[in-house]
C-alpha positions in Angstrom: 149.0 94.2 31.0 146.7 91.0 33.1 145.3 92.6 36.5 147.3 92.2 40.0 144.4 90.9 42.3 145.1 91.5 46.4 142.8 87.8 48.0 142.7 84.2 47.2 141.0 81.3 48.1 141.7 77.3 46.8 140.5 74.5 46.8 140.5 70.8 45.6 137.8 69.5 43.1 137.9 66.1 41.1 138.3 66.1 37.9 134.0 65.7 37.2 134.1 68.7 39.7 136.7 70.3 37.4 134.6 70.5 34.2 131.8 71.9 36.2 133.5 74.2 37.3 135.1 75.3 34.2 131.4 75.9 32.7 130.3 78.2 35.2 133.5 79.6 35.3 133.7 80.1 31.9 130.4 82.7 31.8 131.8 84.8 35.1 131.8 88.5 35.2 133.0 89.5 37.5 137.5 89.6 37.0 139.4 86.4 38.4 141.9 85.1 37.5 142.6 80.7 37.7 145.3 78.3 38.1 144.8 74.5 38.7 147.6 72.0 39.6 147.4 68.0 40.1 147.7 67.7 43.7 147.2 63.9 43.6 145.5 61.2 41.1 142.3 62.4 40.4 142.2 65.8 42.6 143.1 69.1 41.1 143.6 71.9 43.3 142.3 75.0 41.9 143.2 78.5 43.1 141.0 81.5 42.1 142.8 85.3 42.4 140.3 87.3 42.4 139.6 91.2 44.6 138.9 90.7 48.2 136.0 92.3 47.7 135.0 88.9 45.0 136.5 86.3 47.5 133.4 85.5 48.8 131.5 84.9 45.4 134.2 82.8 44.7 134.5 80.8 47.8 131.0 80.0 47.5 131.0 78.8 43.9 134.3 76.6 45.0 132.7 74.8 48.3 129.8 73.8 45.8 132.3 71.4 43.8 135.4 70.9 46.0 136.4 67.1 47.6 
């Protein structure tokens, strides 16, 4: 059964930034789930769900890649 998280954070990123973000998240040790949606041409909405205590970490990761 998948872990349920109690917080989430979202950001719009470019396709290029999404590839970099996948590289970072692939090595992530903190539990999370991520969803990616096409917001508009060339822009993806990334939503990361995690425990509330871990959201500041993921906010920092997303801030480095958002538009």
